[in-house]
C-alpha positions in Angstrom: -45.1 -22.4 72.2 -45.7 -20.9 68.9 -43.0 -18.2 69.5 -40.5 -20.9 69.9 -40.7 -22.3 66.5 -37.8 -22.2 64.2 -38.4 -20.5 60.8 -35.9 -22.9 59.3 -36.6 -26.7 59.8 -33.9 -28.4 61.7 -31.9 -31.1 60.2 -32.8 -34.8 60.5 -30.6 -37.5 59.6 -31.8 -41.2 59.4 -29.2 -43.7 60.2 -30.0 -47.2 58.9 -28.3 -50.0 57.1 -27.2 -53.6 57.7 -27.1 -55.1 61.1 -23.5 -55.3 62.1 -22.4 -52.5 59.7 -21.9 -50.0 62.6 -24.9 -48.1 63.3 -24.2 -47.8 67.0 -20.6 -46.6 66.3 -22.0 -44.1 64.0 -24.8 -42.9 66.5 -22.1 -42.6 69.2 -19.9 -40.4 66.8 -22.9 -38.1 65.8 -23.7 -37.7 69.4 -20.1 -36.5 70.1 -20.8 -34.0 67.3 -23.7 -32.7 69.5 -26.4 -34.3 67.3 -29.4 -35.4 69.4 -29.5 -39.2 68.7 -32.8 -41.3 69.0 -32.2 -45.1 68.7 -34.5 -47.7 67.5 -37.3 -45.2 66.5 -40.4 -46.8 64.7 -40.8 -44.9 61.3 -44.3 -44.0 62.5 -42.8 -41.8 64.9 -40.7 -39.7 62.4 -43.5 -37.2 61.8 -44.0 -36.5 65.5 -40.3 -36.1 66.1 -40.1 -33.5 63.3 -43.0 -31.6 64.9 -41.2 -31.8 68.1 -38.0 -30.5 66.6 -39.8 -27.5 65.1 -41.3 -26.5 68.2 -38.1 -26.9 70.2 -36.5 -24.2 68.1 -32.8 -24.1 68.3 -32.5 -26.5 71.2 -32.8 -29.2 68.8 -31.2 -28.1 65.5 -29.8 -31.5 64.5 -31.4 -34.8 65.2 -30.1 -38.2 64.3 -32.5 -41.2 64.3 -31.4 -44.9 64.1 -34.0 -46.8 62.3 -33.5 -50.5 61.6 -35.0 -54.0 61.3 -35.3 -54.3 65.1 -38.6 -52.6 64.5 -39.8 -55.8 62.7 -42.9 -55.3 60.7 -43.0 -51.4 61.5 -39.6 -51.1 59.4 -41.5 -51.7 56.3 -43.1 -48.1 56.6 -39.7 -46.4 56.5 -39.5 -45.6 52.8 -43.0 -44.1 52.6 -42.3 -42.1 55.8 -39.0 -40.7 54.5 -40.9 -39.6 51.0 -43.6 -37.9 53.1 -40.9 -35.8 55.0 -38.3 -35.0 52.5 -40.2 -31.9 51.3 -40.8 -30.6 54.8 -37.4 -30.8 56.5 -33.7 -31.0 55.8 -33.7 -34.7 55.8 -31.0 -37.3 54.7 -30.6 -40.9 54.9 -27.3 -42.5 55.8 -27.2 -46.1 54.8 -24.3 -48.2 56.5 -23.4 -51.4 54.6 -20.6 -54.1 54.6 -19.8 -57.3 52.8 -21.6 -60.5 53.9 -18.6 -62.3 55.0 -17.6 -59.2 57.1 -21.0 -59.2 58.8 -21.0 -62.9 59.4 -17.5 -62.5 61.0 -18.8 -59.6 63.3 -21.7 -61.4 64.5 -19.6 -64.5 65.2 -17.2 -62.3 67.3 -19.8 -61.0 69.6 -21.7 -64.3 69.8 -25.0 -62.8 68.9 -27.6 -64.1 66.5 -28.8 -61.8 63.5 -32.1 -60.2 64.2 -33.9 -61.9 61.3 -32.0 -65.3 61.6 -34.9 -67.1 63.2 -34.1 -70.9 63.0 -31.6 -70.4 60.1 -28.0 -69.4 60.0 -26.5 -65.9 60.3 -26.1 -65.6 56.6 -29.8 -66.5 56.1 -30.7 -63.6 58.4 -28.3 -61.3 56.3 -29.9 -62.2 53.1 -33.3 -61.6 54.5 -32.3 -58.2 55.7 -30.8 -57.2 52.3 -34.0 -58.0 50.6 -35.9 -55.9 53.1 -33.5 -53.0 52.8 -33.2 -52.8 49.1 -35.7 -50.1 48.6 -34.1 -48.1 51.5 -30.6 -48.4 50.2 -31.6 -47.2 46.6 -33.1 -44.0 48.2 -30.2 -43.3 50.5 -28.4 -39.9 50.3 -25.2 -41.3 51.5 -24.0 -45.0 51.6 -20.9 -45.9 53.6 -19.5 -49.3 53.3 -17.7 -50.3 56.5 -16.1 -53.5 55.4 -12.6 -52.2 55.9 -13.3 -50.0 59.0 -12.7 -50.7 62.5 -14.8 -48.8 65.1 -12.3 -45.9 65.1 -11.9 -45.6 61.5 -15.7 -45.6 61.2 -16.2 -42.9 63.8 -13.6 -40.9 62.0 -15.4 -41.1 58.7 -18.6 -40.1 60.4 -16.8 -37.0 61.8 -15.4 -36.0 58.4 -18.9 -36.4 56.8 -21.0 -34.6 59.4 -18.7 -32.1 61.3 -17.8 -28.4 60.2 -20.1 -28.5 57.1 -20.9 -24.6 57.7 -22.7 -23.1 54.7 -21.7 -25.6 52.1 -24.7 -27.3 50.4 -22.5 -30.2 49.1 -19.4 -31.7 50.6 -17.2 -33.6 48.0 -14.4 -35.9 48.9 -11.7 -36.3 46.2 -9.8 -39.6 47.1 -6.7 -40.9 45.6 -6.2 -44.8 45.5 -4.4 -47.8 44.0 -6.3 -50.1 41.7 -4.2 -52.9 43.0 -5.9 -52.5 46.5 -9.4 -52.3 44.9 -11.9 -49.6 44.2 -13.2 -47.4 46.9 -16.5 -48.8 47.7 -18.3 -45.5 48.4 -17.1 -43.9 45.3 -19.6 -42.1 43.0 -17.3 -41.5 40.1 -14.0 -43.0 39.4 -11.2 -41.6 37.0 -8.2 -43.8 35.9 -4.7 -42.1 35.7 -3.1 -45.1 34.3 -3.1 -43.4 30.8 -0.1 -41.3 32.1 3.5 -42.5 32.4 4.3 -44.0 35.9 6.9 -42.0 37.9 7.6 -45.3 39.7 9.9 -46.1 36.7 11.8 -42.9 37.2 14.7 -43.6 39.7 14.6 -40.0 40.9 10.9 -40.0 41.6 10.2 -43.6 42.8 10.7 -42.9 46.5 8.7 -39.7 46.4 4.9 -39.2 46.3 2.5 -37.1 44.4 2.6 -34.6 47.2 6.2 -33.7 46.0 6.4 -30.8 43.7 8.9 -32.8 41.6 6.3 -35.6 41.0 3.5 -33.1 40.4 5.5 -31.3 37.8 6.4 -34.6 36.1 2.7 -35.8 36.1 1.3 -32.5 34.9 3.9 -32.3 32.0 2.8 -35.5 30.4 0.8 -35.4 27.2 -3.0 -35.3 28.0 -2.5 -34.5 31.7 -3.5 -30.9 31.3 -6.4 -31.7 28.9 -7.8 -34.2 31.3 -7.7 -31.9 34.3 -9.5 -29.2 32.2 -12.1 -31.5 30.7 -12.9 -33.5 33.9 -13.3 -30.4 35.9 -15.5 -28.9 33.4 -17.5 -32.1 33.3 -17.9 -32.4 37.1 -19.2 -28.8 37.6 -22.7 -29.5 36.4 -22.8 -32.7 38.3 -22.0 -30.9 41.5 -24.5 -28.2 40.7 -27.1 -30.9 39.9 -26.3 -32.5 43.4 -27.0 -29.3 45.2 -30.3 -28.9 43.4 -31.2 -32.7 44.2 -30.3 -32.1 47.8 -27.4 -34.8 47.6 -25.2 -33.5 50.4 -22.1 -35.7 49.9 -20.2 -37.4 47.0 -16.9 -39.1 46.4 -14.8 -38.7 43.3 -12.0 -41.4 43.2 -8.8 -40.9 41.3 -6.8 -44.0 40.8 -3.5 -45.3 39.4 -1.6 -48.4 40.0 -0.5 -48.1 43.5 -2.1 -44.8 44.7 1.2 -43.2 45.1 2.2 -40.9 42.5 -0.2 -40.1 39.7 -3.5 -40.4 41.5 -2.2 -38.5 44.5 -0.9 -35.5 42.2 -4.0 -35.4 40.1 -6.3 -35.5 43.1 -4.7 -32.6 44.7 -5.0 -30.6 41.3 -8.6 -31.6 40.8 -9.6 -30.7 44.4 -8.1 -27.2 43.9 -10.1 -26.5 40.8 -13.4 -28.0 42.1 -13.1 -25.9 45.4 -14.1 -23.0 43.3 -17.6 -24.4 42.6 -20.2 -22.4 44.7 -21.7 -24.3 47.5 -19.4 -26.9 47.4 -16.8 -27.8 50.3 -13.9 -29.9 49.0 -11.8 -32.5 51.0 -8.8 -34.5 49.9 -8.0 -38.1 51.0 -5.2 -40.3 50.0 -6.4 -43.8 50.8 -3.3 -45.9 49.9 -0.4 -43.4 50.3 2.3 -45.0 52.3 1.2 -48.8 51.5 3.8 -50.9 50.1 
């Protein structure tokens, strides 16, 4: 009925990405967050699904659609379908990825062939899928690398990204990390705190973390620390405003030091406090390597 139509289009999330990267886990987590989940939908059905969402009113406010290469030749029409719908709805694309060797190990663990493997190896299928998904990945609103995640960690990541967004137009995660453990694969921007003296070499601070006021005060008192915070915050404000204009709903700013325990943690907290003042932005803090030896 026309009277049941919503003035505001509902939200549609397309979940896609590499086979074995965790689409089923992500779909289950979204379903637990009260998203209406449709699995293995051909791209040609996205427009009818949007029509149904609009007619359903508030009964279908958030729909997640899993679209992947199981659709074979139909999948090639996904980029065109997404572009056609972007101006009509609150539509986002979540792309799940993982390193090739991780995907091979996951397929071997479940003893299933890759959907594009044909007569070749699992790795052959992965390479074919990467080539087919290159355009989709490039246009994705959010890319999550699941290489280091188990199913529970991936589910938690989905909950972090898609729950309690309230009225914020953009969700920013500021994450501290240690360079010796590798860069966060989902980082949009990376800042290096190794230009500051390391509290690790201070006997009174070594056993503490950047969450402790004593470490915080030590880090912030160093030459260049306050200037960095002021300048980096000022530089990020127009970036976050631009993300909102471009309807990019999530981003990750990574702040690193050697081990991810002192400098990066202290500066992450300070940076997050300042960026929380940007209108339309919800800020989350994550310390990836805190507690690692």
